[in-house]
N, C-alpha and C positions, 0 to 999 in steps of 0.2 A: 504494500500500500504506500502511496506517495504521501508526502506531507500535506499536499492540498486536499487529498481525499480525507485524511484524518481531520483536518480543519472543518471540512464540509460536514462530517459526521457529528462533530461537536457543536455545530451551529444549531440553535433552536429552529424549528420549522416556522414558517411564516404564520403570523396570527390569522385567525379566521376573520372574515369581514365582520365589523362591529366589535371585534375583540372578545366575544362571548363564546363559551363552549356550546356545542350543539345541544338543543333541547331534546329530551326524550318524549316520544309520543306514546301516551298511555291509552289503553292497556298494552302491555308488551311482555314478551318473554325476557327475563332479566337474569343473566348469569351472575353467580356470586361465588367468591372464594373466601371461606372463613378459616382463619389460621389461629390455632391455640396450642396449649400444652398437650402433648400426647397422653391419652388416657383411653381406657376401654369404652367409657361412656361418653366421650366427647362428641362423636358423630350423632349419637342418640339425643344428646342435649340440644345440639344445633337443630336437628330435625323437629324436636318438640316445639322449639321457639318459632321456627319457620312456619310450622303448621298453624300456629295461632294467627299468623299474619297473612297466610295464604291457605285457606281451607282445602283448596284443590291440589295442594302440594303432594307429590308422589315421592316418598323417600327411596323408592327402588332405583331412581335415576341418579343417586349421589355417587360420588367417587371420593374415596378417602386416600390421601397421598401422604405417607410419612416423610419427614425431612431426612436428609442424608444421615444424620447422627441419631435419628429416632427421638429427638427431644420434642419436636413439634409435629402437628398434623394439619393438613389443609383438607377441608371438606368442600368439595366443589359440587354445586347444584344449580338449578334454575328454578325461578319462581315466576308466577304470573303477576307482574307489577301493575297495580291499578292507579298509583299516584305517588307523588313525592312524600306525602304524609305517611303512607304505608311503609315506604323504604326507610324513612327517618325513624319511625317507631321500631321497625325491625332491627336496624343498626343499634339503636339505643338499648334495646333489650338484650341483644347479643353481647354488647360491651359490658352491660350491667352484671353479667354472670361472673366477671372477674377472671374468666378462663379464656376469653377471646382476646387475642393481641391485635388482630387486624381483620377488617372486612373490606374486600376489594370487589 
């Protein structure tokens, strides 16, 4: 790789018109990755919380991925998002468990 290519990779992409991130059109399928300390019941805890915010949620579609050293787990899933307030309430409840480090 040339120095110019490296500089181009480090340069932030051009801002979107208006400078605002794209809006989500609700309802939509919304992928989530919930990262927390590895434990046997971590995925079940995440699924219980998600089910309260999306009654149609199907836990059969989740994927649990351990970190390289086994200290953390990520639970990957998709919900049917109906609005920003639903997502905010879900994120707050997940974080309130004290077991979730990050929701992406």
